[in-house]
N, C-alpha and C positions, 0 to 999 in steps of 0.2 A: 225674692232674693235669688242671687246667683249662686248656684251650688256647683262645687268642683269635686269630682270624684277621682281619686288617685288609685293607681294599681301598679303592680309590677315589682314591688319590693320583695325582699327575701334574704335568705342566708346564702352567701356564696363564699368560695375560697378566694384567698389572695390571687390576683391575676385573671379572675373571672369577670363576666360581664352580666349586666342587667340592663333592661329597657323599662323606664318608668313612663306611664301615661297618665294624663290628666284631662278628663273630659269635662266640659263646662256646659251649663244651661245658659239660656239667654240669647239675645240677638246681637250683641256688641262685641263678640269675641274677636272678629276679624279686625276690629279697629283698636284692640287693646294690646298693650305690652304685656307679655307673659314671662314668668321666670320660675325657676326652681331655687329654693333655698334649703338649707339643712342646719340642723341643731343637734350637736352631740351632748351627751350628759355633762353638765357643768360648763358648757361653752355658750357664747352668744350665737344667735341665729345669723347665718351668714349667707350672702348671695353665692349661688353656684353658677347659674347661667341665666341669661335672659335673651328673649327675641322680640323685636319690635313688630309692629304691624306691617312694615315694609320688609321684613326679613333680616334686619341688622342684628347681629348677635354679639354678646359679650360674655366672657367667662372669667371666673376667678383663676388666678395664676396657678393655684394648686391642682386644677383639673384641666388645663389647656393640653390639647393633644390627646386627651383620654376620653373626654365627655363631649357629646354633640347634642345641641338642643335644636329641635325642629317642630314645625306645626303643620297641621292639616286643617285649614279653615272649614272645608267641607264637612268635617266631622267635629268641629269644635274642640279640638284636641291638641294638646302640646306634649312632646315626647322628650325624654332625656335618655339617650343612649350613653351607657356607662361601661367603658372598657378598661382593662388593666386595673381592676379595682384593688385598692390597698386597704389595710385595716384603718387607717385614719379617715377613710371615707365613710366609716360606720357612723350613722346618724339617722334621725327621723327626717325625711325629705318632704318638703311642703311645696306645693303649686301655688303660684300667685298670679292673679290677673289684676292688672291696673287699668281701670276705666277712668279716662279723663275727658271724654267727649259726652255731652248731655248730662253727665254726672261726674263727680269725682269720688271714687270709692275703690278700695282695695279689697279683693276677695281671696281668701285662703282655703286651701284644701284641708282635709283632716290629717293629712300626714301619712307616710307609709315608711315602715321601718326597713332600712338597709343594713345588714350586718355582714361585715366582711372578716372572715377568720384568717388567721395567719398560719 
């Protein structure tokens, strides 16, 4: 199985910054689309940002201009730099890897808690 290990969550004040990291096992990371999702209590899980194998990015409107997704294929790692954090960003953040070559499978990280105090 592909395992995703997330880190970087924590408690920050409004306006602060965090950088989330997601490191993947396996050999197909460089061919995969990866993304970050979040789920707040009582809310649906939503897409925050994604980055394709060729570097195309997409962001939720709520985080545009504040969050940046990037990847380092040499380290099998995807990052989410979160700046100007707001209380409404509070959620569990999940890394997702979408494999569509040789197999079709979505892999999820265990989630990392981000809490933004007002």
